C-alpha positions as CSV (number, residue, x, y, z in Angstrom):
1,X,90.5,-56.6,31.3
2,X,86.8,-56.6,32.1
3,X,84.9,-59.9,32.1
4,X,81.7,-58.3,30.6
5,X,80.9,-56.1,27.7
6,X,80.3,-52.4,28.6
7,X,76.8,-51.9,27.3
8,X,74.8,-55.1,27.5
9,X,77.0,-56.7,30.2
10,X,77.5,-59.9,28.2
11,X,80.0,-62.3,29.8
12,X,83.3,-62.7,28.1
13,X,85.2,-66.0,27.7
14,X,88.4,-65.8,29.6
15,X,91.7,-67.2,28.3
16,X,92.1,-71.0,29.0
17,X,88.6,-71.0,30.5
18,X,87.1,-74.4,31.1
19,X,83.5,-75.1,29.9
20,X,83.6,-72.1,27.6
21,X,80.2,-73.1,26.2
22,X,78.6,-72.1,29.5
23,X,79.8,-68.5,29.2
24,X,79.0,-68.4,25.5
25,X,75.5,-69.7,26.0
26,X,74.9,-67.2,28.8
27,X,75.9,-64.4,26.5
28,X,73.6,-65.7,23.8
29,X,70.8,-65.8,26.3
30,X,71.3,-62.2,27.3
31,X,71.4,-61.2,23.6
32,X,68.2,-63.0,23.1
33,X,66.7,-61.2,26.0
34,X,67.9,-57.7,25.3
35,X,68.2,-57.3,21.5
36,X,64.9,-56.2,20.0
37,X,63.6,-55.8,23.5
38,X,59.9,-56.3,23.8
39,X,58.4,-56.7,27.3
40,X,55.0,-57.9,28.3
41,X,54.3,-55.4,31.1
42,X,55.9,-53.0,33.4
43,X,53.3,-52.5,36.1
44,X,53.6,-55.8,38.0
45,X,55.1,-55.9,41.5
46,X,55.7,-59.6,41.5
47,X,56.2,-62.3,38.9
48,X,53.1,-63.7,37.1
49,X,52.0,-67.2,38.3
50,X,52.7,-69.1,35.1
51,X,55.4,-67.4,33.0
52,X,56.4,-68.8,29.6
53,X,60.0,-69.5,28.6
54,X,61.6,-66.3,27.4
55,X,59.0,-63.9,28.9
56,X,60.4,-60.4,29.6
57,X,59.2,-57.7,31.9
58,X,60.3,-54.2,33.1
59,X,60.4,-54.2,36.9
60,X,59.7,-50.5,37.8
61,X,58.3,-51.2,41.3
62,X,60.6,-49.9,44.0
63,X,60.3,-53.1,46.1
64,X,59.1,-56.0,43.9
65,X,58.2,-59.2,45.7
66,X,58.7,-62.9,45.1
67,X,61.3,-64.0,42.7
68,X,61.7,-60.4,41.6
69,X,63.0,-59.3,45.0
70,X,66.3,-57.4,44.5
71,X,65.6,-56.9,40.7
72,X,63.9,-53.4,41.1
73,X,64.6,-51.2,38.0
74,X,65.9,-54.1,35.9
75,X,64.8,-55.9,32.7
76,X,63.9,-59.5,33.8
77,X,63.8,-62.6,31.7
78,X,62.4,-66.0,32.6
79,X,64.4,-69.0,31.4
80,X,65.0,-72.5,32.7
81,X,62.7,-71.8,35.6
82,X,64.8,-68.8,36.8
83,X,64.2,-65.0,36.6
84,X,67.3,-63.2,35.5
85,X,67.8,-59.5,35.6
86,X,69.7,-57.0,33.5
87,X,70.4,-53.4,34.7
88,X,69.4,-51.0,31.9
89,X,71.7,-48.3,30.6
90,X,70.7,-44.8,29.5
91,X,69.3,-44.8,26.0
92,X,67.9,-48.4,26.1
93,X,64.6,-48.8,24.2
94,X,61.9,-51.3,25.2
95,X,58.5,-52.0,23.4
96,X,55.7,-52.5,25.9
97,X,53.4,-55.1,24.3
98,X,50.4,-54.5,26.6
99,X,50.5,-50.7,26.0
100,X,51.6,-50.8,22.4
101,X,54.1,-48.0,23.3
102,X,57.8,-47.5,23.1
103,X,59.7,-46.6,26.3
104,X,63.1,-45.1,26.7
105,X,65.4,-45.3,29.7
106,X,67.0,-42.0,30.6
107,X,69.4,-43.4,33.2
108,X,66.9,-43.1,36.1
109,X,63.5,-44.2,34.8
110,X,61.6,-45.5,31.9
111,X,59.6,-42.9,30.0
112,X,56.8,-43.4,27.4
113,X,58.0,-42.0,24.0
114,X,54.5,-41.5,22.7
115,X,53.5,-39.5,25.8
116,X,56.7,-37.5,25.5
117,X,55.8,-36.7,21.9
118,X,52.3,-35.5,22.9
119,X,53.8,-33.1,25.4
120,X,56.7,-31.6,23.4
121,X,58.2,-28.7,25.2
122,X,60.7,-26.0,24.2
123,X,61.3,-27.3,20.6
124,X,63.5,-24.7,18.9
125,X,62.2,-25.4,15.4
126,X,59.4,-27.5,13.9
127,X,58.9,-28.1,10.2
128,X,56.0,-30.1,8.8
129,X,56.7,-31.3,5.3
130,X,59.2,-28.4,4.9
131,X,62.1,-26.9,6.7
132,X,61.9,-24.4,9.5
133,X,64.4,-21.6,9.9
134,X,65.6,-19.1,12.4
135,X,62.8,-16.6,11.5
136,X,60.0,-19.1,10.7
137,X,60.6,-21.5,13.6
138,X,57.2,-23.2,12.8
139,X,56.7,-24.0,9.1
140,X,53.9,-26.1,7.6
141,X,53.7,-27.0,3.9
142,X,50.3,-28.3,3.1
143,X,47.1,-27.5,1.2
144,X,45.2,-26.9,4.4
145,X,45.7,-26.8,8.2
146,X,42.9,-27.4,10.7
147,X,42.6,-26.1,14.3
148,X,39.6,-27.6,16.1
149,X,38.1,-27.7,19.6
150,X,39.2,-30.4,22.0
151,X,36.7,-33.2,22.3
152,X,39.0,-35.7,24.0
153,X,40.3,-34.0,27.2
154,X,37.4,-32.9,27.0
155,X,37.6,-29.2,26.3
156,X,35.1,-26.3,26.6
157,X,34.0,-26.4,23.0
158,X,35.9,-23.1,22.3
159,X,38.8,-22.7,19.8
160,X,40.9,-19.6,20.1
161,X,44.1,-18.7,18.4
162,X,46.2,-16.1,20.3
163,X,48.6,-13.8,18.6
164,X,50.5,-11.8,21.3
165,X,52.8,-8.8,20.8
166,X,55.2,-7.0,23.1
167,X,53.6,-3.5,22.9
168,X,50.9,-1.5,21.1
169,X,53.5,0.0,18.8
170,X,54.3,-3.5,17.4
171,X,52.3,-5.7,15.1
172,X,50.1,-8.7,15.9
173,X,48.8,-9.8,12.5
174,X,48.0,-12.4,9.9
175,X,50.0,-11.8,6.7
176,X,48.7,-13.1,3.4
177,X,51.3,-13.5,0.7
178,X,51.6,-14.2,-3.1
179,X,55.0,-15.7,-4.0
180,X,56.2,-14.9,-0.5
181,X,55.4,-11.2,-1.0
182,X,52.8,-9.7,1.4
183,X,49.5,-8.6,-0.2
184,X,47.4,-8.1,2.9
185,X,47.8,-7.8,6.7
186,X,45.0,-8.2,9.2
187,X,45.3,-7.5,12.9
188,X,46.5,-4.8,15.3
189,X,49.1,-3.0,13.3
190,X,51.1,-0.5,15.2
191,X,48.2,0.4,17.5
192,X,45.4,-1.2,19.4
193,X,42.9,-0.5,16.6
194,X,42.1,-3.5,14.4
195,X,42.8,-2.9,10.7
196,X,43.1,-4.4,7.3
197,X,45.9,-3.2,5.0
198,X,46.5,-4.3,1.4
199,X,49.4,-3.9,-1.0
200,X,50.0,-4.5,-4.7
201,X,53.7,-5.1,-4.3
202,X,54.4,-6.1,-0.7
203,X,56.1,-2.8,0.1
204,X,53.5,0.0,-0.1
205,X,50.3,-0.6,2.0
206,X,47.0,1.1,2.0
207,X,44.6,0.9,4.9
208,X,41.2,-0.5,3.8
209,X,39.3,-0.4,7.1
210,X,39.9,0.2,10.8
211,X,37.9,-0.8,13.8
212,X,38.5,1.6,16.7
213,X,39.7,-0.1,19.9
214,X,38.1,2.7,22.0
215,X,34.7,3.0,20.4
216,X,34.2,-0.1,18.2
217,X,33.4,2.1,15.2
218,X,34.5,1.0,11.8
219,X,36.1,3.5,9.4
220,X,36.4,2.6,5.8
221,X,39.5,4.4,4.5
222,X,39.0,5.1,0.8
223,X,40.4,7.7,-1.5
224,X,38.1,9.4,-4.1
225,X,38.7,8.0,-7.6
226,X,38.1,10.4,-10.5
227,X,36.3,9.0,-13.6
228,X,35.6,11.0,-16.8
229,X,31.9,10.9,-17.7
230,X,31.3,8.6,-20.7
231,X,28.4,6.6,-22.1
232,X,29.7,3.8,-19.8
233,X,31.2,5.2,-16.7
234,X,32.4,2.1,-14.9
235,X,31.8,2.9,-11.2
236,X,32.3,-0.8,-10.2
237,X,35.8,-0.9,-11.7
238,X,37.0,2.2,-9.8
239,X,38.2,0.1,-6.8
240,X,37.0,2.7,-4.2
241,X,33.7,3.5,-2.6
242,X,33.9,7.2,-3.4
243,X,34.0,8.3,-7.0
244,X,34.2,11.7,-8.6
245,X,32.6,11.9,-12.0
246,X,34.0,14.7,-14.2
247,X,32.9,16.2,-17.5
248,X,29.5,16.7,-19.2
249,X,28.9,13.6,-21.3
250,X,25.7,11.6,-21.4
251,X,26.0,8.6,-19.1
252,X,23.8,5.6,-20.0
253,X,25.5,3.0,-17.8
254,X,27.6,2.7,-14.6
255,X,29.2,-0.5,-15.9
256,X,28.4,-4.2,-15.3
257,X,30.0,-4.9,-11.9
258,X,27.7,-6.8,-9.7
259,X,26.8,-6.1,-6.0
260,X,28.7,-2.8,-5.7
261,X,28.0,0.3,-3.6
262,X,29.3,3.7,-4.6
263,X,29.2,7.3,-3.2
264,X,29.3,9.5,-6.2
265,X,30.1,13.2,-6.6
266,X,29.8,15.2,-9.8
267,X,31.9,18.1,-10.9
268,X,30.0,19.1,-14.1
269,X,26.8,19.1,-16.0
270,X,26.7,15.4,-17.0
271,X,23.4,13.8,-18.1
272,X,22.3,10.6,-16.5
273,X,20.0,8.6,-18.9
274,X,17.2,6.8,-17.1
275,X,16.8,3.1,-18.0
276,X,15.0,0.8,-15.6
277,X,17.1,-2.2,-16.8
278,X,20.5,-0.5,-16.7
279,X,20.5,2.8,-14.8
280,X,17.3,3.5,-12.8
281,X,17.0,7.1,-11.6
282,X,14.7,8.5,-8.8
283,X,12.7,10.8,-11.1
284,X,12.3,8.0,-13.8
285,X,13.6,10.6,-16.2
286,X,16.9,11.8,-17.5
287,X,18.8,14.0,-14.9
288,X,21.3,16.8,-15.5
289,X,24.0,16.9,-12.8
290,X,25.5,20.1,-11.3
291,X,28.9,20.7,-9.6
292,X,29.0,19.0,-6.1
293,X,25.7,17.1,-6.6
294,X,26.0,13.7,-4.9
295,X,24.3,10.4,-5.0
296,X,24.4,6.8,-3.7
297,X,24.3,4.1,-6.4
298,X,24.3,0.3,-6.0
299,X,24.3,-2.6,-8.5
300,X,22.4,-5.9,-8.1
301,X,23.6,-9.4,-8.8
302,X,23.0,-8.9,-12.5
303,X,25.0,-5.6,-12.7
304,X,22.0,-3.4,-13.0
305,X,22.6,0.0,-11.2
306,X,20.1,2.1,-9.3
307,X,20.5,5.6,-7.8
308,X,18.8,5.4,-4.4
309,X,19.4,8.9,-3.3
310,X,20.4,12.1,-5.2
311,X,21.2,15.3,-3.4
312,X,21.5,18.7,-5.1
313,X,24.5,20.7,-3.9
314,X,22.2,23.7,-3.2
315,X,19.8,21.6,-1.1
316,X,16.8,22.0,-3.4
317,X,14.7,18.8,-4.0
318,X,15.3,16.8,-7.1
319,X,11.6,16.8,-8.0
320,X,8.5,18.5,-6.6
321,X,6.3,15.6,-6.0
322,X,3.0,16.2,-4.1
323,X,3.3,18.9,-1.5
324,X,1.4,21.7,0.3
325,X,2.4,25.2,-0.9
326,X,3.0,27.7,1.9
327,X,3.2,31.4,1.8
328,X,7.0,31.1,1.3
329,X,8.9,28.4,-0.4
330,X,10.9,27.1,-3.3
331,X,11.0,24.1,-5.6
332,X,13.5,22.8,-8.2
333,X,12.0,21.3,-11.3
334,X,13.5,18.2,-13.0
335,X,15.1,20.3,-15.8
336,X,17.0,22.4,-13.3
337,X,14.7,25.4,-13.1
338,X,14.2,26.8,-9.6
339,X,11.0,28.6,-8.5
340,X,10.9,30.6,-5.3
341,X,8.0,32.6,-3.9
342,X,7.1,34.6,-0.8
343,X,4.8,37.1,1.0
344,X,6.2,40.5,2.2
345,X,4.6,43.0,4.5
346,X,7.0,45.7,5.4
347,X,6.4,49.1,7.2
348,X,8.7,50.8,4.6
349,X,7.7,51.4,1.1
350,X,11.1,50.1,-0.1
351,X,12.4,46.9,1.4
352,X,15.3,44.4,0.5
353,X,14.0,40.9,0.1
354,X,16.3,37.9,0.4
355,X,15.6,34.6,-1.3
356,X,15.2,31.6,0.9
357,X,18.0,30.0,-1.1
358,X,20.3,31.9,-3.4
359,X,20.1,30.8,-7.0
360,X,23.3,28.8,-7.8
361,X,23.6,30.4,-11.3
362,X,21.4,33.4,-12.0
363,X,18.0,34.9,-11.3
364,X,15.9,35.1,-14.5
365,X,13.3,37.4,-13.2
366,X,11.1,38.5,-10.3
367,X,7.4,39.4,-10.4
368,X,5.5,41.1,-7.5
369,X,1.7,41.7,-6.9
370,X,0.1,43.5,-4.0
371,X,-2.8,41.8,-2.2
372,X,-6.1,43.3,-3.6
373,X,-7.6,46.0,-1.3
374,X,-9.8,49.0,-1.3
375,X,-7.0,51.3,-2.4
376,X,-5.0,51.1,-5.6
377,X,-1.5,49.8,-5.1
378,X,1.4,48.9,-7.4
379,X,4.6,47.0,-6.8
380,X,8.0,47.5,-8.5
381,X,11.1,45.3,-8.5
382,X,14.7,46.5,-8.8
383,X,18.2,45.5,-7.9
384,X,17.6,41.8,-8.9
385,X,20.5,39.5,-7.9
386,X,21.0,35.8,-7.2
387,X,20.5,36.4,-3.4
388,X,17.5,38.7,-3.5
389,X,15.9,41.9,-4.8
390,X,14.4,45.3,-3.8
391,X,10.6,45.6,-3.5
392,X,9.0,49.0,-3.9
393,X,5.3,49.4,-3.1
394,X,3.4,52.5,-4.4
395,X,-0.1,54.0,-4.0
396,X,-2.0,56.0,-6.6
397,X,-4.2,58.7,-5.0
398,X,-5.9,61.7,-6.8
399,X,-3.7,61.5,-9.8
400,X,-0.4,61.2,-7.8
401,X,1.8,58.2,-6.9
402,X,3.6,57.9,-3.5
403,X,5.4,55.2,-1.6
404,X,3.2,53.1,0.7
405,X,4.2,50.9,3.5
406,X,2.5,47.9,5.2
407,X,1.2,46.6,1.9
408,X,1.0,42.8,1.8
409,X,2.8,41.8,-1.5
410,X,3.3,38.4,-3.1
411,X,6.5,37.9,-5.2
412,X,7.6,35.1,-7.6
413,X,11.1,34.5,-8.8
414,X,12.6,32.1,-11.4
415,X,16.3,31.1,-11.7
416,X,18.7,28.3,-12.1
């Protein structure tokens, strides 16, 4: 049978032992030294000059001097004028009073527990205020989480979060959820392009925008939403930047949504009603749309809409404005009437004339007038169509009429 306990090395009283109190008191002294172990220091290489009764130290120096000689690696206690050592066992804990730190003995050396915690390595799971699992090996349950730059080491002043993936075909993303169902993903999703995808149910995703990794260009992916023309045609509630307005109703408002931008296309003859406080139009007058006309409309913070640019599908201007009229040209009036004109001088008496822009609907009529000269000329118009007409110039001489070429002739056409 051993004469000491296996863990603390406390001396045991032997059978029929004389002066049992000596062994008993020695064991009590060791218990007093090692239970609730709190040492004053661990960095001394020799005993302090004036120790107090019961003072304890960790002797970590390889070759301590003085009364500590031969006590390297031990827990030493001063009592009755003598330094007594105890060999630590793996798992012993000691509080270092001068450092306010807890140390643990691993069987070979004493290690700071706080410094160990500040350099945690290869932890398989970490849950903060919640439980981590095999998939979410880091889990945090809190109202907020803060990552900030290092001002203690000190750091560079930068703060970067790295999300690394295996290959371009995989995802590196931030996923935003509602009730643990994904509603948005932001990152490099299946390619090197940076994109934002959104979902109403966590299963079907639509791409809202993509930034090209190659060019840096941003592509706003948006479907065209169709809205029927109505007194209030709510562009702001469409949910997409591109909107197709169908039908021929009168539109007095684009809704009350604030700070919106919409690219609008029309498929019919709707009437936009000008109102500077609700729907401001470029002509400051009501405007009748035509198929495939387009415009850009924005709303301000109060939900007032303004059409900044309106483009007719046939390319004609929305309003004439101030302009210099040339020998050939065309103009579209606010009501939709198109006026075209030109000057023709052809060698032949009969010549096909093409309009600068074909009338989108029909040509209402063409009028021609030769330039005044010494001789008497007349101009006839035939074969009128949306794309052009035939001009015939004639000369009256000695009671007879014959075709005449090289006669400068003005023409005027109306259509819609």
